[in-house]
N, C-alpha and C positions, 0 to 999 in steps of 0.2 A: 505588088501594090505599093503605093507611095505614102510617105509621111509628109504632110505639109506643115511648115513652120511659118506662122503668120506674124508680121510686124517688122519694125526696123530699129528695135531698141537693144539688140544684143551687142552691137559694137564689136569689140575685139573678142567677145565671148562666143561669137558665131562658130568659130572653128571648133571649140570644145563641144558645143551642142551637136554639130555635124558629126564629129568623131564618135560621140556617145551613141548616136542613132545608127551610124554605119557599123559600129562594132557588133550590133545586134543583127547585122545583115539586112537592114532596111534601106530602101532608097529614100532619099530626102530631097525635097525641093523647098527653097526659101521663097516665100510669097510676101512682097514688101507692102502690099496695101489690101484693104478690104475689097476694093473693086476688082483687083486681080484675083482675090480668093474666089469670087463668083466664077470667073473664067477657069480657074484651076480645078474647081470641083467638077466642071464639065469635061475638062481635058484629061484628068488623071483618074485612075481607079484608086480611091483614097482609103487607106487603112486606118489612119489616125490623123487628127489635127492638133498641133501645139500652138498655143498663144504664147508669144515670146515675152509677154508682160501681162499682169492682171488687168491692165487698163482697158484692153480691147476685148476681154472675154465676153461681155454682154453682146457686143455687136457681132463678134464671130459666131456666137451661139445663134443669134437671130438668122444669120445667113445660112448656117449649117442646117438648122432645123426647118428652114423654109424650103430646102432642097430634098425632095422625096427620096432620092437615091442615097442620101446621107443620113437616113433615119437612125441607123445603128452605129455610125461613125463616132468613136469617143473623142471628146475634147479635153485635152490636158493643159493646164495652165502652168507656166514656169514662173516662179516667184523668187525674189531675193531673200525673203524671210517669211515665216508663217507664224500665226497665232490663232486662237479660237475665232476671233472676229474675221480675220482674212479668209480663213478656210470656209467658214459658214457663208460669207458673202459670195465667194467664188462658186461654191456648190449651188447656192440659191439662184445665181444668174446664168447657170448652164454648164459649169465645168463638171466633168466626170471624175477628175482626179487632179491633184496638185503635186508638183515635184520641185524641190529646191534647185535653183539654177546652178549652184555650186556642188551639186550631188550627181556627177556624171554617171556614177555606178547605178544610182537609182533610176536614172533615165534609161540607161542601157537595159536594165532588168525589165523595165516596163515595156520597152520595145520588143525584147526577146519573148515576153509573155504573149505578145500579139501574133506570134509566128503562124499559128494555125487559126487565127481569128478571121471570121468572115462577116463583115458589117452587114451583108445582105441577109444573113441567116435570121430565122424567126424561131422563137421558142416553141417547143412542142406542147407546152402547158396550155390549158384552157380553163380559165377561172370564172367564166361567165361574162355578162355584159355590164357595162358601166356607162352612166350618163354623166358627162363632165360639162358643166355650164359655167362659162366665164366669158366676160366681154372682151378680154385682152387676148388677141390671137397668139402672141408669143407665150404667155403663161399657159394657154391651152395646149400649145405644142410641147412645152417642157413637162407639164404634169401628165399629159396624155402619153408622151413617149415612155415614161417609166412604167405606166400602167400597161401599155401595150406590150412592152418587153417582158412583163411579168405574166402575160397570158390573158389579159382582159381584152374583150372586144369593146372598144371605146367609141361611143357616139358623142358628138360635140354639139353645143348650143351656145349662142352669143347673147340670148335674151330669154326672159321667162316664157314668152310665147313659143319660141323655138324649142325650149326644153319640154313644154307641155305637148307640143306636136310630136317630138321624138318619143316621149313616153307613151303617147297614145298609140303610135304604130307598134312599139315593142317595149313593154315595161322592162326596165333594167334590173339587175341584181343588186346594184349599189348606186347611190347618188353622190356626186361631188359638185357642190354649188358654191360660187363665190358670193360673199356677203354684199358685193357691189353690183350684182347682176341687175341690169335694167329690166323693166322700169321701176320696180318697187323693192329691189334688194333681194338677197338670197334667202332671208328668213321667210319672206312672203312666198317666194318661189317654192321652197320646200313644203310650206303649208299647203299650197295649191297642188303640188305634185302628189303629196301624201293623200290629200282628200279626194282628188279627181281620178288618179290613175294608178298609183303604185302601192297605196296602202302603207302599212307599217313596214319599213325597210331600212337597212343600214344606210346611214347618211352622214356625210362629212360637210361641214361648213367651213369654207376658206375665209378667215376673218383676221383682223388686225389685233395685235397685242395680246395674244393668248399662247399658252404653252401647248405644243402639239400633244394631242391625246386628252386634253381637258374637255369638259362638257360645257355647252352653252346653256343659258337658262331654260331653253326649250328642249334640252335633252339630246341635242345633236353633238357629235364629236367634232372638235375644232382643230384645224391646222392653220397656222399663220399664212397669210397671203404671200409673205416674203420668205417662207421656209424653203429649204432644199427640197426639190420634188420627191426625193426618196422618203422624206417624212410622211408625205401623203401615202406612199406605197405601204409603209409600215402600219399606219393607222388603218388603212383599208384591209390589209391582211389580218390584223388583229380583230377587226369587226366581223370578219367572215369566218374566223376559226371556230370550230365546234367548241361549245362551252366546256365539254368534258376534257378537251385537250388543254384549254386554258387553265382549268382547275387542277389538272394533273401536274402542272409545273410547280416546282418547289417555291418559286417566287415570281412575281410579275416582271415581265420585260418592260423597261422604260426607255423611251427615246431620250438619248443624252449625247450631245456632241461636244467633244473637247479634244484638243491636241493630245496625242499619245505617242510616246516613243516606245519601241519594242525591239528586242534582240532575242533571236532564237538560239537555242543551245548550239555551241560550236561557232557562232558568229562573233566577230570582234567589234563590229560597228553597228550602232543602232539605226533603225529606220523610223520614219514618222508616218502617222496616219491620223485619222479622225474617228473617234468612237461613234458608233451608230446606235447601239442600244446596250443597256446594262441590266443585270439582275443581281441578286445577292450572291449567286453562285458563279457568275461568269459575265462575259461581255463580248461584243462583236466589234471588230475594227474594220472600217472601210478603207481600202487601199488597193491599187493595182499592183502593189509591190509586196504581196504576202510572202511569208517564208515558204520555201519550196516543199517542205515535208512537215508531217505532224511531229509533235514532240514538245519538249519544254520550251517555254518562252517567258522572258522577263519583261515587265511592262511598267512604265511610269506615266501617271496621269493625275489630273486634279479632279477628285470626286465632286459631285454636285454640291456647290455651296462651300467647299473647303477653301481655306486660305493658302494651303500649300499642296504640292504634289505628293503622291504616295507611290510606293514601290510594291507591286504585287507580282506573283508568279502563278503560272498555270500551264495547262496542256492545250495545244492546238488540236481541236476535235475535228474540224473540217475547214476547207477553203472553198471559195467561189471565185472563179476567174472568168475572163471574157473568151476563153479558148474556144468555146462552142458557138460564140456569137450571140448567146442568149443571157441576159442579165438575170433573169428569173425573179424569184420572190424577194431578193435583197441585192443591194449593190455589191460589186466585187469586194472581197475582203476575207476575213477568217474569224471563226468563232473560238473562244477560249473558255475552258472550264477552270476556274481558279483552284489552286491547291492551298487551302488555308494553312496547313502545317508547314509549308515552305515560305509563307509570307512573313515579313517582319510583323510581330504582334501589333504594334502601334499603328502601322499602316493598314493592316487588315481590319482593325477596329474602326479606323477612320473611314475606310471604304464602305463598310457595312452600315455604320451610323449615318453617313451622308446619303447613302441609298435609301435607308428607311425614312429619313427626313424628307427626301424628294417624293417618295411614295405617299407619305401622309399628306403632303401639300396637294398633290394631284387628287387625292381622294376627297378633299373638301372643296375643290374648285367647281 
């Protein structure tokens, strides 16, 4: 299977990118234009697509997700530098991972991790049915993709009448509705769906200007329209989790995305990723470049609302990869249980206090 690199912005760095991919034993083809990408997707059996610059990620994602045979093909963005804003924007418009262009080792490791990956594979999980109502085709594709890869049977609607029709035929287990759904908006659509067909049911409102996981005045859980699609997956999973499981956790998991560097025991160089969720006792890092084994890991991140980064240490408890072709209930990455006794006291205090502050703010939203 082939790795496609799309764009013409690499210049003299093309050789470095080619070498990094070929070191992992992957065949690589450079595709200079979006029009040629459409042709290449039909010509090659594609394992992965790389955008050679963040500039074209949105358009590449539109082409990729409009091709049924490329439903599971990951899209990785190459970037000259990263920060919170860049990472969040790239994930929100369709990137599955981001790698620094001056980190050939990170690119090689990502390509090697795809050795047994089958983009055509489907998860064996089944989490029930979901109705996703959104007027924008591309956003339906992006949100629907992560839900389907997590085991949901997703039905789509582009208007309130379509949503009512779908619900009449087969009432879903969970509702996801955009606040801009025509003709009367998502709030009215949820009211109609609840009253006419589905009754009291877990529901998510895609709206502007809200923190993921906060509540609307009507009691629906909110996810921002421009959030990374995996934010929606997290919220839906939390809504459907048994109450006794949620209450058994020592602390609540909160969606929180920030740049994080990490180094596993025995490694000399740090890697970078993006946090996915945090709790008082641990955190989850999303990346295709997870450490290969469980064990101790050192991490540096900026806690919610903190002015500076903190250093914490913990144990890698589990990893999730694309090796089976199924993303499952969370994006690829790894979960860490923090080791308080090994963390610098001031940094540990900062992490816990900022987590508690974020939790209290969400509780009053």
